[in-house]
N, C-alpha and C positions, 0 to 999 in steps of 0.2 A: 593517471597512475599515482598511487600513494605508496611511499616508501616508509617503512617503520624501522625495525632493527636492520643492521647491515646486510644480512643475507635474506631479508624478507621483503617480498613485493606483493602488493595487493592490486590486482587488475580488475577493473570494474567495467561492466558493459551495461549501458542503460538505453532503453528504448521508450520514447514517448510517442504515442500514436495521436492521430489528429482529430478524432471525433469523440464526443461524449454521449451521443444519442443511443447507441446500441448497448443494451444492458449486458451483453456478453463481451463488451469491448475490452481488449487488453490495454491497460493503462501503463503498466511498467513491466519490463523484463530486464532483470539484472543478473549477470553472472559474475561470480567472485572466485578468484583463484589465489591461493597463497602458495608460494613456491620457495624452494631454496635451490642452490646450484646443482643439487643431485637429481633434479627432476628433468624430464624430457621436454624440450621446447617443441611446440607445434605452431605452424603458421595458420593464419586465419583462413587461407584457401583450403586447408585440410578439413575444415569443419562445415559439413553440410547443414543447411537450415531450410527445411521445406515449409516453414510456417509463416514467417512474417519478414518484411524488410527491416534490416537493422544493421548496425555496424559492430565489428569486433576490433578490439585492440589485439595485437599478437597474443595468441593464447598458449597455455601451458597445460600439459596433461599431468594430472596428479591422481586421478581415479584409475583403477585398473580392474581386471576381471573379478578380483576378490571383493571389490566395493559394490559392484553392480547389484548383487542379490539384496544387500542391505538397503540400498537406495530404493529399489523397486518395492521391497517389503514395507519400507517406511511410507512411501507415497500411497500404496494400497491401503495401509492401515489408517492413514489420515483421511483418505477418501471415504472409508467405511464409517469411521467414528465421528467425524466432524458434523455431519448433518443431524446427529442426535441432539446436540446442544448448541450447534453453531460454532464450536471451537474445539480444538484438540491439539495436544502436543505429545510427541513421542520420541523415544530414543531406541535405536536399533543397532545391534552389533557390539563388538568389543574393540578396544584400541589394537592396531591403528586404523581399523575400518569402521569405527563407531560413527554414526550419523545422527544428527539432531534435526527434528522437523516440527513444524507448526503450521496449522491451517485454520482459516476462519472464513465464515460466510456472513453476509449482511443479515441482520436479524429480521428483515422484512421479506425475505424470500422463502419459498417452500423448501422442504427437504429434498425434493426431486430436483429443483433448480440448483440447490447447493451441490448435490452430487454431480450434476452435469458440468457445473462450473469447475469443480475440483478436478474432474477427469481431464477437462480441457487444459487447466493450468498445469497439471502433472505432465501432460503430453508436451506442452511448450517447454517445460524445464528439461525433460529428457531429450527433446529434439534440438533445443537451442543451446543448452549448456552441457554438451556431452563429455567435456574434458575438464570440468571445473569441480571444485570442492565445496561450492555453495551457490545458491541462486534463489531468486524470488520471482514468481509470476503474480502480478497484481492485476486482477480483473475488476470491473466495476462491481461485481457481486461477490467476489471471493478473493482470497490470497493464499498461496502456498509458498512456504519457505523451507529450505534445508541448508545445513552446513556441517562441515566436519568439526567445527568448533561450537561450543555451547554458547548460544546467544540468548537463552531464556532470561527474562527479567532485566535485559539490558536495553537502554535507550539508544537508538541509532544516532549517529553524528550528523552535523549540519551538512557534511558532504554527501550524505546518503538521502537527502531530501530531494523531492521533485515537484515540479509545478507545470500545469498546463492551463492556458488561458484562452478565452474567446471574447473579443470585444464586439459588442453589438450596438451600433448606433450612438447618437449623442446622449450625453448624460450629465447630471450634476455630480461631479466626482466627489466633492466633500460630503454631500448629503448621502450618496450611495454608500461610501465607505463607512459613514457613521451608522447607517442602518444595518449594513452587513456585519460590521463589528459587533453591534449590539446582539444580533441574532446568533452569530457564531460563538460569541462569548457565552451566551446563555445556554445554548445546547451543549457546548463543551463542558460547562460546569455540571450539567445534568449527566452527561455521559461519564465523566470522571468520578463524580462524588455521590451519585445515586445508584447503589448497587443493584437495584431492581431492574435497571434497564440494560445491564450487562455491557456497559461501555459502548452503547449505541444510542444516538438521539437524532431526532429530526425536528425541523421547525419551518415556519414561514413568517416572513415579515411583509406586511401589507402597507408599510409606511413609505414605500418608494415614491418619489415625487412625480413620476410620470403616470401614476394610477395603476401600475402593475404591481406584482408581488414577486418576491424572491424566495425560493425554497432552499433549505440547507440540510445537510446530513453530516454527521461526524461519527467516527468509530475508531476505537483503539483495540489492539490485540490484548487479550485478557490475561496475559502473563505480566502486564505492567501494573505498577501500583497506581493509586488514584492520582498522586502528584505527578508521576511520570506521564500518565495519560494526558493530564491537563497541560503539562509543559510541552509535550509533543504537538498537541493541537494548537497551542499558542504560537509555537515556532512556525508551524505550517501556515497559519493564517497570516503571520507577519510577512512571510515570503510572498504570498499571493496578493496581499493588499499593499505592501510597501515597495516591493522590488519589481513587481510586474503590473502591467495594465490589464487587469482581468475583468473589470466592469461587471457584466451580468452573468458570466458563466465561467467556472473554473474548478480545477481539481488541484489539491496540494496535499502532500503527505510525506511519509518516510517509510522505513521498514516496519514501523510500529503503529502508525495511525494514518487515517485518511479523512479528509474533509472535501466536500463537494457542494457547490451551490449553482443554481440555475433559475432562469425565469420560468422554466417548464418543470412541472412536478415529475420527478424521476424515481420516486420510491413508492412502495405499496402500503407501508404501515400508516397507522394513525399518527397525527402530529404529536410530538412530545411537548412542543412549546409553541405558543403564539404570543405576540407582544400584547401587553396591556395598553390601554389608551394613552397616547402621548408619553411614551417612555423617555426617561432621562438616560440617554445612551452613553456608554463608556467604551473607549477603545481597549482592545486587548493590550 
């Protein structure tokens, strides 16, 4: 629970699931509620969730029947418009029922896969955050976010970051981190500062000392500036490399960006980056 002004409470619900292999895998589900003492308190037992196992903090109803059409219209609009360019942002309604929304798909998937992922994400939000004024469903291939507050162009806080790790067998920790850092830094720079890639980049590092290779992918939401995107990816990699034992497979990100790496290739696009021979690696 995060408390800001005296009568303001932000309740956060986060779900991290346990596998990375499924391309339709839900990575993060987060419900956000801002309340004051005039709103109706709801218990977690009152909130049905047919989709996934997760936990709720005691929840608070702030949306009402007047809000539902705007949210439904917003999610439908994002589902229709996002596959065209892989990203869309929209605002629906007027105060006090205005709702802001953003959706994005990975640049390496088809429009059909994008649409399917967005429909799934929207269903998760409507089914799992029924009494909240904000939420995000982050899948491996897409993300959908909505809020009663304008969150466009704003970088998320450290408390809104998430990490998932998988450790696979013995490894040379210093060497692996050096090679991972070199790859993630390189593709993060490409995603942030090369406008032709639309804040999405992939890479592979073949310099891992066990003879294998590690694939990486980074992406930022396109409402961010170049420096915001790079900062978001740097912070995410710091958490996954410094604070957790993630070895050869991991996901880290926030409400604005996502990075993933694995010993198995998990994306369909051509490689944006491959290492030159004998690189001089630098950590993020």
